[in-house]
C-alpha positions as CSV (number, residue, x, y, z in Angstrom):
1,M,11.2,-3.7,10.0
2,Y,8.5,-5.0,12.2
3,E,8.5,-8.4,10.5
4,E,12.0,-8.9,11.8
5,F,11.2,-7.8,15.3
6,Y,8.2,-10.2,15.5
7,G,9.9,-13.0,13.5
8,F,7.5,-13.0,10.5
9,S,8.6,-14.5,7.3
10,E,7.3,-11.5,5.3
11,R,5.0,-8.5,5.7
12,P,1.5,-9.8,6.5
13,F,-0.4,-6.7,5.6
14,Q,1.0,-5.7,2.2
15,L,-1.4,-3.6,0.1
16,T,-0.6,-5.4,-3.2
17,P,-3.2,-8.1,-3.9
18,D,-1.8,-11.5,-3.1
19,P,-4.0,-14.6,-3.5
20,A,-1.9,-16.4,-0.9
21,F,-3.5,-14.1,1.8
22,Y,-7.0,-14.6,0.5
23,F,-9.5,-14.5,3.4
24,E,-13.0,-15.9,2.7
25,S,-15.2,-13.4,4.5
26,I,-19.0,-13.7,4.3
27,T,-19.2,-11.4,1.3
28,H,-16.3,-13.0,-0.5
29,K,-17.8,-16.4,-0.1
30,K,-21.0,-15.1,-1.7
31,A,-19.0,-13.6,-4.5
32,L,-17.2,-16.8,-5.2
33,S,-20.6,-18.6,-5.3
34,Y,-21.9,-16.1,-7.9
35,L,-18.6,-16.4,-9.9
36,G,-18.8,-20.2,-9.8
37,Y,-22.4,-20.1,-11.0
38,G,-21.6,-17.6,-13.7
39,L,-18.6,-19.4,-15.0
40,N,-20.5,-22.7,-15.2
41,Q,-23.0,-21.0,-17.6
42,G,-20.1,-20.3,-19.9
43,E,-21.6,-17.2,-21.5
44,G,-22.5,-13.5,-21.0
45,F,-21.2,-11.3,-18.3
46,V,-20.5,-11.7,-14.6
47,V,-20.2,-8.4,-12.6
48,I,-18.4,-7.9,-9.3
49,T,-18.4,-4.4,-7.7
50,G,-17.2,-3.0,-4.5
51,E,-15.6,-0.1,-2.8
52,V,-11.9,0.8,-3.4
53,G,-9.9,-1.7,-1.3
54,A,-12.8,-4.1,-0.8
55,G,-10.8,-7.1,-2.2
56,K,-11.9,-7.4,-5.8
57,S,-8.4,-7.9,-7.2
58,T,-7.5,-10.4,-4.5
59,L,-10.8,-12.3,-5.1
60,V,-10.0,-12.6,-8.9
61,A,-6.4,-13.6,-8.2
62,H,-7.8,-16.4,-5.9
63,L,-10.3,-17.4,-8.6
64,K,-7.5,-17.7,-11.3
65,Q,-5.6,-20.0,-9.0
66,R,-8.6,-22.3,-9.0
67,L,-9.1,-22.4,-12.7
68,D,-7.6,-25.2,-14.8
69,D,-5.4,-23.5,-17.4
70,R,-5.7,-26.6,-19.6
71,R,-9.4,-25.9,-20.0
72,M,-9.6,-22.1,-19.6
73,T,-7.7,-19.3,-21.2
74,V,-7.8,-16.0,-19.4
75,G,-7.1,-12.5,-20.7
76,E,-6.9,-9.5,-18.4
77,V,-7.5,-5.8,-19.0
78,V,-7.0,-3.1,-16.4
79,T,-8.6,-0.1,-18.0
80,S,-8.1,3.6,-18.2
81,A,-10.6,5.6,-20.2
82,L,-10.8,3.5,-23.3
83,D,-13.1,4.2,-26.3
84,G,-14.6,1.4,-28.4
85,E,-11.7,0.9,-30.8
86,E,-9.1,1.0,-28.1
87,M,-11.1,-1.6,-26.1
88,I,-10.9,-4.0,-29.0
89,H,-7.2,-3.6,-29.4
90,V,-6.5,-3.9,-25.7
91,A,-8.7,-7.1,-25.5
92,A,-6.8,-8.6,-28.4
93,R,-3.4,-7.9,-26.8
94,S,-4.6,-9.4,-23.5
95,F,-4.8,-12.8,-25.3
96,G,-1.3,-12.3,-26.7
97,L,-2.5,-11.4,-30.2
98,D,-0.3,-9.1,-32.3
99,V,-2.6,-6.4,-33.6
100,E,-0.2,-3.5,-33.5
101,G,-0.8,-1.0,-36.3
102,G,-4.0,-2.8,-37.4
103,D,-7.5,-1.3,-37.6
104,K,-10.5,-2.3,-35.6
105,A,-11.7,-4.8,-38.2
106,S,-8.4,-6.7,-38.3
107,A,-8.3,-6.8,-34.5
108,L,-11.9,-8.2,-34.4
109,A,-10.9,-10.8,-37.0
110,A,-7.9,-11.8,-35.0
111,I,-10.0,-12.2,-31.8
112,E,-12.6,-14.3,-33.6
113,L,-10.0,-16.6,-35.2
114,F,-8.4,-17.0,-31.7
115,L,-11.7,-17.8,-30.1
116,H,-12.5,-20.4,-32.7
117,E,-9.1,-22.0,-32.3
118,E,-9.4,-22.2,-28.5
119,A,-12.9,-23.8,-28.8
120,R,-11.5,-26.4,-31.2
121,Q,-8.8,-27.2,-28.6
122,G,-11.5,-27.7,-26.0
123,R,-10.7,-24.5,-24.0
124,R,-13.1,-21.8,-22.9
125,V,-12.0,-18.2,-22.9
126,L,-12.6,-15.7,-20.1
127,L,-11.8,-11.9,-20.4
128,I,-11.4,-10.1,-17.1
129,V,-11.8,-6.4,-17.2
130,D,-10.9,-4.5,-14.1
131,E,-11.8,-0.9,-13.2
132,A,-14.8,-1.1,-15.5
133,Q,-16.1,2.2,-14.2
134,N,-13.5,3.9,-16.4
135,L,-14.8,2.5,-19.6
136,S,-16.8,4.6,-22.0
137,I,-20.3,3.5,-23.1
138,G,-18.8,2.7,-26.5
139,A,-16.2,0.4,-25.0
140,L,-18.8,-1.5,-23.0
141,E,-20.8,-1.9,-26.2
142,E,-17.8,-3.3,-27.9
143,L,-17.4,-5.9,-25.1
144,R,-21.1,-6.8,-25.6
145,M,-20.5,-7.3,-29.3
146,L,-17.5,-9.6,-28.6
147,S,-19.9,-11.8,-26.6
148,N,-21.8,-12.4,-29.9
149,F,-19.0,-14.7,-31.2
150,Q,-20.2,-18.3,-31.4
151,L,-19.3,-21.6,-32.9
152,G,-22.6,-23.0,-33.9
153,S,-24.8,-22.4,-30.8
154,H,-21.8,-22.4,-28.5
155,P,-20.7,-19.0,-27.1
156,L,-16.9,-18.5,-27.4
157,L,-16.2,-15.7,-24.9
158,Q,-17.3,-14.9,-21.4
159,T,-16.5,-11.6,-19.6
160,L,-16.0,-10.8,-16.0
161,L,-16.4,-7.1,-15.2
162,L,-14.9,-5.6,-12.0
163,G,-15.8,-2.1,-10.9
164,Q,-16.4,0.4,-8.2
165,P,-19.9,1.2,-7.0
166,E,-20.4,3.9,-9.7
167,F,-20.2,1.1,-12.3
168,K,-23.0,-0.8,-10.5
169,H,-25.2,2.3,-10.7
170,L,-24.2,3.0,-14.4
171,L,-25.1,-0.5,-15.4
172,A,-28.4,-0.4,-13.6
173,Q,-29.6,3.0,-14.8
174,S,-28.1,3.7,-18.3
175,D,-30.6,3.2,-21.1
176,E,-27.7,2.8,-23.5
177,L,-26.6,-0.4,-21.7
178,E,-29.9,-2.2,-21.7
179,Q,-28.6,-4.9,-24.1
180,L,-25.5,-5.5,-22.0
181,R,-27.6,-5.6,-18.8
182,Q,-29.7,-8.4,-20.3
183,R,-26.6,-10.5,-20.7
184,V,-25.5,-10.2,-17.1
185,I,-26.0,-13.7,-15.7
186,A,-24.6,-13.1,-12.2
187,A,-23.7,-10.0,-10.2
188,H,-22.5,-9.4,-6.6
189,H,-21.5,-6.3,-4.7
190,L,-18.7,-6.9,-2.2
191,E,-19.7,-5.5,1.2
192,P,-17.3,-4.5,4.0
193,M,-16.3,-7.2,6.5
194,Q,-18.4,-7.6,9.6
195,P,-17.1,-6.5,13.1
196,G,-16.8,-10.2,14.1
197,E,-14.5,-10.8,11.1
198,M,-11.8,-8.4,12.2
199,E,-9.9,-10.7,14.5
200,P,-10.2,-13.8,12.2
201,Y,-9.0,-11.7,9.2
202,V,-5.9,-10.4,11.1
203,A,-5.1,-13.8,12.6
204,H,-5.4,-15.4,9.1
205,R,-2.9,-13.0,7.6
206,L,-0.5,-13.2,10.6
207,E,-0.6,-17.0,10.7
208,H,0.4,-17.1,7.0
209,V,3.7,-15.4,7.9
210,G,4.5,-17.6,10.9
211,W,2.7,-15.7,13.8
212,T,2.6,-17.9,17.0
213,G,1.0,-15.4,19.4
214,N,3.7,-12.6,19.4
215,P,2.5,-10.0,19.5
216,E,-0.8,-10.4,21.4
217,F,-3.7,-8.1,20.8
218,A,-6.0,-6.6,23.4
219,S,-9.6,-7.6,22.8
220,A,-10.8,-4.0,22.7
221,I,-8.8,-3.5,19.5
222,W,-11.2,-5.4,17.2
223,P,-14.3,-3.2,17.5
224,R,-12.2,-0.1,17.3
225,L,-10.4,-1.4,14.2
226,H,-13.7,-2.1,12.5
227,K,-15.1,1.4,13.3
228,A,-11.9,3.1,12.0
229,T,-11.7,1.1,8.8
230,G,-15.4,0.4,8.0
231,G,-14.4,-3.2,7.5
232,I,-12.6,-2.4,4.2
233,P,-9.7,-4.9,3.9
234,R,-7.1,-2.5,2.4
235,K,-7.8,0.0,5.2
236,V,-7.5,-2.7,7.8
237,N,-4.1,-3.6,6.2
238,Q,-3.0,0.1,6.4
239,V,-3.8,0.4,10.0
240,M,-2.3,-2.9,11.0
241,N,0.9,-2.1,9.3
242,R,1.2,1.1,11.3
243,L,0.2,-0.6,14.5
244,L,2.8,-3.4,14.2
245,L,5.5,-0.9,13.3
246,M,4.7,1.1,16.4
247,G,4.7,-2.1,18.4
248,A,8.2,-3.0,17.1
249,L,9.6,0.5,17.7
250,E,8.4,0.4,21.3
251,E,9.4,-3.3,21.7
252,Q,5.9,-4.3,22.8
253,S,4.7,-7.9,22.9
254,V,1.1,-6.8,23.7
255,L,-0.6,-4.3,21.4
256,E,-3.1,-2.2,23.4
257,I,-6.1,-0.1,22.5
258,D,-4.2,3.1,23.3
259,M,-1.6,2.3,20.7
260,L,-4.3,1.7,18.1
261,D,-5.9,5.0,19.0
262,A,-2.5,6.7,18.5
263,V,-2.1,5.2,15.1
264,I,-5.6,6.1,14.0
265,E,-5.1,9.7,15.2
266,E,-1.8,9.9,13.4
267,M,-3.4,8.5,10.1
268,T,-6.3,10.9,10.4
269,G,-3.8,13.7,10.8
270,D,-2.0,12.6,7.7
271,A,-5.2,12.6,5.6
272,A,-6.0,16.1,6.9
273,A,-2.6,17.3,6.1
274,E,-2.7,15.9,2.5
275,T,-6.0,17.7,1.8
276,A,-5.1,21.1,3.4
277,A,-4.3,23.3,0.4
278,E,-3.0,26.0,2.6
279,A,-0.4,23.8,4.3
280,P,3.0,25.4,3.5
281,R,6.1,23.3,2.5
282,V,8.9,24.6,4.6
283,R,12.5,23.4,3.8
284,P,14.7,23.4,6.9
285,D,17.9,25.4,6.5
286,R,20.8,23.0,6.7
287,N,23.2,25.8,7.7
288,L,21.4,26.5,10.9
289,P,22.6,25.0,14.2
290,A,21.5,21.5,14.7
291,S,18.8,22.3,17.3
292,D,17.2,24.9,15.1
293,A,17.3,22.6,12.1
294,I,15.6,19.9,14.1
295,A,12.9,22.3,15.3
296,Q,12.2,23.3,11.7
297,A,11.9,19.7,10.7
298,R,9.5,19.1,13.5
299,T,7.4,22.1,12.4
300,R,7.5,20.9,8.8
301,V,6.2,17.4,9.3
302,A,4.2,17.4,12.5
303,P,2.8,19.7,15.2
304,A,4.7,19.9,18.4
305,P,3.3,17.6,21.1
306,S,1.3,19.1,23.9
307,A,2.1,18.6,27.5
308,A,-0.6,16.0,27.7
309,D,1.2,13.9,25.1
310,V,4.3,13.0,27.1
311,D,3.6,9.3,26.9
312,A,5.8,7.9,24.1
313,R,2.9,5.9,22.7
314,Q,1.0,9.0,22.0
315,K,3.9,10.8,20.4
316,G,3.8,8.7,17.2
317,L,6.5,7.3,15.1
318,L,7.8,10.6,13.8
319,D,8.5,12.0,17.3
320,V,10.4,8.9,18.1
321,Q,12.6,9.4,15.0
322,I,13.2,13.1,15.8
323,E,14.1,12.3,19.4
324,A,16.6,9.8,18.1
325,I,18.2,12.5,16.1
326,E,18.2,14.9,19.1
327,G,19.8,12.2,21.2
328,A,22.5,11.7,18.6
329,F,23.3,15.4,18.6
330,A,23.4,15.4,22.4
331,Q,25.9,12.5,22.4
332,R,27.9,14.4,19.8
333,D,27.9,17.5,22.0
334,K,29.2,15.5,25.0
335,H,31.9,13.9,22.9
336,M,33.0,17.3,21.5
337,A,33.0,18.9,24.9
338,A,35.3,16.1,26.2
339,L,37.7,16.5,23.3
340,R,37.8,20.3,23.7
341,R,38.7,19.9,27.4
342,E,41.5,17.6,26.4
343,I,42.7,20.3,24.0
344,E,42.5,23.0,26.7
345,K,44.6,20.8,29.1
346,L,47.3,20.3,26.5
347,A,47.4,24.0,25.6
348,A,47.6,25.0,29.2
349,S,50.4,22.6,30.0
350,R,52.5,24.2,27.2
351,G,51.6,27.7,28.2
352,E,52.6,27.2,31.8
353,G,56.1,26.0,30.9
354,G,55.4,22.4,31.9
355,E,56.7,19.4,30.1
356,T,55.2,19.4,26.6
357,P,54.9,16.2,24.5
358,A,57.0,16.2,21.4
359,D,54.0,15.3,19.3
360,L,51.7,17.9,20.8
361,D,50.9,19.7,17.5
362,K,50.2,16.4,15.8
363,R,47.8,15.3,18.6
364,L,46.0,18.7,18.5
365,A,45.6,18.4,14.8
366,A,44.2,14.9,15.1
367,I,41.7,15.9,17.7
368,E,40.5,18.9,15.6
369,A,40.2,16.5,12.6
370,R,38.0,14.1,14.8
371,L,35.8,17.1,15.8
372,D,35.3,18.0,12.2
373,E,34.6,14.5,11.2
374,Q,32.0,14.2,14.0
375,E,30.3,17.4,12.8
376,R,30.2,16.3,9.1
377,S,28.9,12.9,9.9
378,L,26.0,14.0,12.1
379,R,25.1,16.8,9.7
380,H,25.0,14.3,6.9
381,V,22.6,12.1,9.0
382,L,20.4,15.2,9.6
383,S,20.4,16.1,5.9
384,M,19.4,12.6,5.0
385,M,16.5,12.6,7.5
386,I,15.3,16.0,6.3
387,D,15.3,14.7,2.7
388,Y,13.4,11.6,3.9
389,F,10.8,13.7,5.6
390,E,10.3,15.8,2.5
391,S,10.3,13.1,-0.1
392,A,8.6,10.2,1.6
393,G,5.7,12.0,3.4
394,T,7.2,11.1,6.8
395,R,4.3,9.7,8.7
396,E,2.9,7.9,5.7
397,A,6.2,6.3,4.8
398,A,6.6,5.1,8.4
């Protein structure tokens, strides 16, 4: 929606990792340096850790674009809780090997044969394992054993492990992983972006979709954005999506700090609502009068605004949507009132013995049919909105 209003070619702050939007922050630049060093060694393990949303997947997608697929074969594993044997089979399948129904020994043999063939063709092999914090100790040990495959003195497999901070701690502290730890040749922990990187990060993503200065951003937004997100790229993307959507709904060409504050307050409320176990789920009664049904919908998805929240910017996106529904019903009521007045005039003219149109009954029936159609149409819209509120999480979906 907002991309159309501001003339963007696509959404600039999508949450799915996309190497086209890669931004080289200070910490990502360091990570790439460690990755480059590690890959040049051609052996052992390289470890990259970071908080959820820190940009690990985007970093790896960017790295893969830089690799020459004529000289490097890459297999990828996104793990759940795998044990040792499962790890071997999943690793084999990541290289396109058919090991379905085979045992661990046959899967290992298939991997070794594959690695030897790649080496003879002059290609190195890299295995990327994401979400490494979910792996069992046994699975990590199996990965270490895979690194033992050699052709003469030449190692055949290198592994890149990506994980959350708990994996960094596990690797550093577990006595059972001492041998794997000794084979880590490069490691880096992705830190959050710095306050001064907020504006360049946002501008980088916007320029990629054709931004030429519309909308503008108040300078006070950047430190507030960093404070609210902690400099985590995915959180920045979430907030910016909401901010741009609000700007489009309010048709703003300049996004001010009060709009950002409203978005942050709304998102904070969403998070609190999601974790409140006692929060009831109230289904509005569609048989109620429209005004009562709307009041129930408002109660279901958001607290009623206080008198201090009259400013439309502070009402949030949901209130704007509900007001639009209320406005539609108000227009409906005016239309229906006008039609009923017309009916009353026609009925009065017949009752007073005046000249009555020959097609009076047909006209009355047509007017009544229009009234029924108006009622059905608007109640259908209300029903759809109520379903949307309940199924999409309302504010989060907005």
